[in-house]
FIDOVEX-51706 format. One record per residue: x, y negated, z of N, C-alpha, C in turn. Coordinates in steps of 0.1 Angstrom, whole numbers, padded with zeros to 4 digits, always signed. Example, Ala and Ser with C-alpha at 12.3 -4.5 7.8 and 13.67 -1.06 7.14 Angstrom:
2
+0132+0057+0078+0123+0045+0078+0132+0033+0078 +0128+0022+0071+0137+0011+0071+0129+0000+0079 
This chain:
70
+0249-0611+0809+0239-0623+0809+0230-0617+0797 +0218-0621+0798+0208-0618+0787+0199-0629+0786 +0191-0629+0773+0183-0640+0770+0169-0637+0776 +0164-0648+0780+0149-0647+0785+0141-0655+0776 +0132-0648+0770+0123-0655+0759+0108-0657+0765 +0106-0649+0773+0092-0648+0779+0092-0646+0794 +0083-0649+0801+0082-0648+0815+0082-0631+0819 +0076-0626+0809+0074-0611+0811+0085-0602+0809 +0096-0610+0804+0109-0603+0803+0116-0602+0816 +0111-0608+0828+0117-0607+0840+0110-0598+0851 +0115-0591+0859+0108-0584+0867+0102-0591+0880 +0094-0586+0887+0088-0596+0899+0100-0599+0908 +0109-0589+0910+0119-0592+0919+0129-0604+0913 +0131-0603+0902+0138-0614+0894+0131-0627+0896 +0118-0627+0895+0111-0642+0896+0113-0644+0911 +0110-0636+0921+0111-0639+0934+0127-0646+0939 +0136-0638+0932+0150-0644+0934+0152-0657+0929 +0147-0660+0917+0148-0674+0910+0140-0685+0919 +0128-0680+0924+0122-0689+0934+0130-0692+0947 +0135-0682+0951+0143-0684+0963+0155-0692+0961 +0163-0692+0950+0174-0699+0947+0167-0714+0945 +0158-0715+0938+0152-0730+0935+0149-0736+0948 +0142-0729+0957+0139-0735+0972+0153-0740+0979 +0163-0729+0977+0176-0733+0983+0182-0746+0978 +0181-0748+0965+0187-0758+0959+0181-0772+0963 +0168-0771+0966+0160-0783+0969+0162-0785+0983 +0164-0776+0991+0167-0776+1006+0182-0781+1010 +0192-0777+1000+0205-0778+1003+0212-0784+0990 +0209-0793+0985+0214-0799+0970+0230-0800+0971 +0234-0803+0983+0252-0803+0983+0258-0791+0982 +0252-0779+0983+0258-0767+0983+0260-0763+0966 +0252-0772+0959+0251-0768+0944+0257-0778+0937 +0261-0789+0941+0265-0802+0935+0277-0799+0924 +0284-0789+0927+0296-0787+0916+0295-0772+0909 +0283-0766+0911+0280-0752+0906+0283-0753+0892 +0282-0762+0884+0284-0761+0869+0296-0768+0865 +0305-0772+0873+0317-0780+0870+0324-0772+0859 +0327-0779+0848+0336-0773+0838+0326-0765+0828 +0313-0766+0827+0305-0759+0820+0297-0769+0813 +0292-0766+0801+0285-0775+0792+0270-0770+0788 +0262-0777+0787+0248-0773+0784+0246-0780+0770 +0243-0772+0759+0239-0776+0748+0225-0777+0745 +0218-0787+0743+0204-0787+0740+0200-0789+0724 +0189-0782+0721+0184-0783+0708+0169-0780+0711 +0162-0791+0709+0147-0791+0709+0141-0793+0696 +0131-0784+0693+0125-0785+0680+0114-0794+0677 +0108-0797+0690+0098-0809+0693+0103-0819+0700 +0100-0831+0696+0104-0843+0703+0099-0844+0718 +0106-0843+0726+0100-0844+0741+0111-0850+0750 +0112-0864+0751+0120-0872+0758+0120-0867+0773 +0108-0864+0779+0107-0861+0792+0114-0846+0794 +0112-0837+0786+0118-0824+0787+0134-0824+0786 +0138-0831+0776+0152-0832+0773+0159-0838+0785 +0154-0849+0790+0159-0857+0802+0159-0849+0814 +0150-0841+0815+0150-0832+0828+0159-0822+0828 +0162-0815+0815+0172-0806+0814+0186-0812+0817 +0188-0823+0810+0202-0830+0813+0204-0835+0826 +0194-0840+0832+0196-0844+0847+0199-0833+0856 +0191-0821+0853+0195-0810+0862+0209-0805+0860 +0213-0804+0849+0226-0801+0844+0237-0811+0853 +0235-0823+0850+0244-0834+0857+0242-0833+0872 +0233-0830+0876+0231-0829+0891+0240-0817+0896 +0241-0806+0887+0250-0797+0892+0263-0797+0888 +0267-0808+0884+0281-0810+0880+0287-0809+0867 +0277-0803+0858+0282-0800+0845+0281-0811+0835 +0282-0808+0821+0281-0819+0811+0271-0813+0801 +0266-0823+0793+0255-0820+0783+0259-0825+0769 +0256-0817+0760+0258-0820+0746+0244-0820+0739 +0240-0831+0733+0227-0831+0726+0229-0829+0712 +0218-0825+0706+0216-0821+0691+0206-0829+0685 
């Protein structure tokens, strides 16, 4: 696993694959409903943004994981 800081850190092929997976999640959400079971997402935002925080948390919960906020 590697960190992605900027979109330019990804190749065109990697971006295409991410978009393909995103479309598959939208089309078949039941396939992914437990994908993150047993995993935790820790969030730390330096700027207050309720909408961003909640969208990250909602996505993780939809995938079956849990969230730790800071």
